C-alpha positions in Angstrom: -193.0 83.3 26.6 -190.4 80.9 27.7 -190.8 79.7 31.3 -187.8 80.5 33.5 -186.0 77.4 34.6 -185.8 76.8 38.3 -182.2 76.4 39.4 -182.7 73.4 41.8 -178.9 73.6 43.0 -178.3 77.4 43.1 -176.0 78.4 45.9 -174.9 74.8 46.4 -171.3 73.3 45.9 -170.9 69.9 44.3 -167.6 68.1 44.3 -167.8 65.3 41.7 -165.1 62.7 41.5 -164.3 60.8 38.2 -165.5 63.8 36.4 -163.2 63.3 33.4 -165.5 61.3 31.4 -168.7 59.2 31.5 -171.2 59.5 34.1 -168.9 61.7 36.3 -168.7 64.2 33.6 -172.5 64.0 32.9 -173.1 64.5 36.6 -170.8 67.6 36.6 -172.5 69.3 33.8 -175.9 68.4 35.0 -175.1 69.8 38.5 -173.7 73.0 36.7 -176.8 73.4 34.7 -179.1 73.3 37.8 -176.9 76.2 39.3 -174.2 74.4 41.5 -170.6 75.5 41.6 -168.7 72.3 40.5 -165.4 71.2 41.8 -164.2 68.2 39.8 -161.7 65.6 40.3 -160.4 62.8 38.2 -157.4 60.4 38.1 -156.8 61.5 34.6 -155.6 65.4 34.8 -156.5 65.9 31.1 -159.9 64.5 31.4 -160.6 66.5 34.7 -159.5 69.8 33.1 -161.6 69.3 30.1 -164.6 69.0 32.4 -163.7 71.6 34.9 -165.2 75.2 34.5 -161.8 77.0 35.1 -160.0 74.4 32.9 -157.9 73.3 35.8 -158.7 71.0 38.7 -158.3 72.2 42.5 -155.2 71.2 44.2 -156.0 69.0 47.2 -154.4 71.7 49.5 -156.9 74.2 48.1 -159.7 72.1 49.4 -157.9 70.9 52.5 -157.1 74.5 53.6 -160.7 75.6 53.6 -161.6 72.4 55.4 -159.0 73.0 58.1 -160.1 76.6 58.6 -163.8 75.5 59.0 -163.0 73.3 61.7 -160.7 75.5 63.5 -161.5 78.0 66.3 -160.9 80.9 63.8 -164.1 80.1 62.1 -166.1 80.0 65.3 -168.3 83.0 64.1 -169.3 81.4 60.7 -172.6 79.5 60.8 -174.8 78.0 57.8 -172.6 79.5 55.1 -171.9 77.9 51.8 -168.3 78.6 50.8 -167.6 78.3 47.1 -164.3 76.6 46.0 -164.5 77.3 42.5 -161.8 79.6 41.6 -164.3 82.5 41.5 -166.3 81.4 38.6 -169.5 79.4 38.0 -169.5 76.5 35.6 -170.2 77.5 31.9 -172.4 75.0 30.2 
């Protein structure tokens, strides 16, 4: 019987820069395998898209809008929550 793998990063969000190749891509894949929801960024859009779980990179305003909301008075009742910014999907590896 195969032992179930512990997902060390389950329910965590990882933002990986330079994820289009090399160690950035390797880190994004590793984090996804450990259960993290992964947001990737890269100066090369094609490389980032190849790594990204949704086959597209998040727009800066998509990330910024959540950050602005979380620091506003509108989010005053939110405490200790992980808010995924992954387009609704978990990385497939």
